[in-house]
C-alpha positions as CSV (number, residue, x, y, z in Angstrom):
1,M,106.2,88.3,111.4
2,P,106.9,91.9,109.6
3,D,105.5,94.7,110.8
4,L,103.2,95.8,107.7
5,N,101.5,98.2,109.6
6,A,104.7,100.1,109.7
7,L,105.3,99.6,106.3
8,L,102.1,100.6,104.7
9,P,102.1,104.3,105.6
10,Q,105.6,104.5,104.0
11,I,104.6,102.6,100.6
12,K,101.5,104.6,100.4
13,K,103.5,108.0,100.3
14,L,106.1,106.1,98.3
15,V,103.5,105.4,95.3
16,V,102.0,109.2,95.5
17,E,105.4,110.8,94.8
18,R,106.4,108.2,92.3
19,L,103.1,108.6,90.4
20,F,102.2,112.4,91.3
21,L,99.1,111.1,92.4
22,D,96.6,113.9,93.5
23,V,95.5,112.4,96.6
24,P,96.6,112.2,99.9
25,A,98.9,109.1,100.8
26,E,96.5,108.3,103.8
27,N,93.2,108.4,101.5
28,I,94.8,105.4,99.9
29,G,93.4,102.1,101.3
30,D,95.6,99.1,102.3
31,D,93.9,97.0,99.8
32,D,92.9,99.4,97.2
33,N,94.0,98.2,93.7
34,L,96.3,100.5,92.1
35,L,95.5,99.6,88.6
36,E,91.5,99.7,89.3
37,K,91.4,102.8,91.6
38,F,94.0,105.2,90.1
39,G,94.9,103.8,86.6
40,V,98.6,102.2,87.3
41,D,99.5,100.5,84.3
42,S,102.7,98.0,84.3
43,V,105.4,101.0,83.2
44,R,104.1,102.9,86.1
45,M,103.8,100.1,88.4
46,F,108.0,99.8,87.4
47,E,108.3,103.0,88.8
48,I,106.9,101.9,92.0
49,V,109.6,99.1,92.1
50,V,112.2,101.4,91.2
51,G,111.4,103.7,94.1
52,L,111.1,100.6,96.5
53,E,114.4,99.7,95.5
54,E,115.7,103.1,96.3
55,A,113.9,103.7,99.6
56,F,114.3,100.2,101.1
57,G,117.5,99.5,99.8
58,V,116.2,96.4,98.4
59,S,116.7,94.7,94.4
60,F,113.9,92.9,92.6
61,A,114.7,90.0,89.7
62,D,113.0,90.5,86.5
63,Q,111.2,87.4,87.2
64,E,109.9,88.7,90.5
65,F,107.9,91.5,89.1
66,S,104.6,90.8,88.3
67,V,101.6,93.3,88.3
68,D,99.7,91.2,90.9
69,R,102.3,91.1,93.3
70,F,102.7,95.0,93.4
71,A,98.9,95.5,93.1
72,T,98.1,97.1,96.6
73,P,100.0,98.7,99.0
74,R,99.4,95.6,101.3
75,K,100.8,93.3,99.0
76,I,103.6,96.0,98.4
77,A,104.4,95.7,101.8
78,E,104.4,92.3,102.3
79,V,106.7,92.1,99.3
80,V,108.9,94.7,100.8
81,A,108.9,92.8,104.5
82,G,109.7,89.9,102.9
83,K,112.9,91.5,101.4
84,T,113.9,93.4,104.3
85,G,112.9,91.2,107.2
86,A,111.3,94.5,108.8
């Protein structure tokens, strides 16, 4: 089972840095919907995906990208864990 608890803080920090959010990473809930709570749209979501590729050395095919798959920090961590075997 992937250790999502280890990935979640890294994911939240990446989201804050990539999107220039004015909120501490630790204040983002694991299941906060980034679209609803922070107004993240598909273009900004793609910026998160690019950051994940750089930070974790993974790549995503176009068909793997969907806003729903990357809607919350937990979902993002699950996707990254699946890619890295973390």
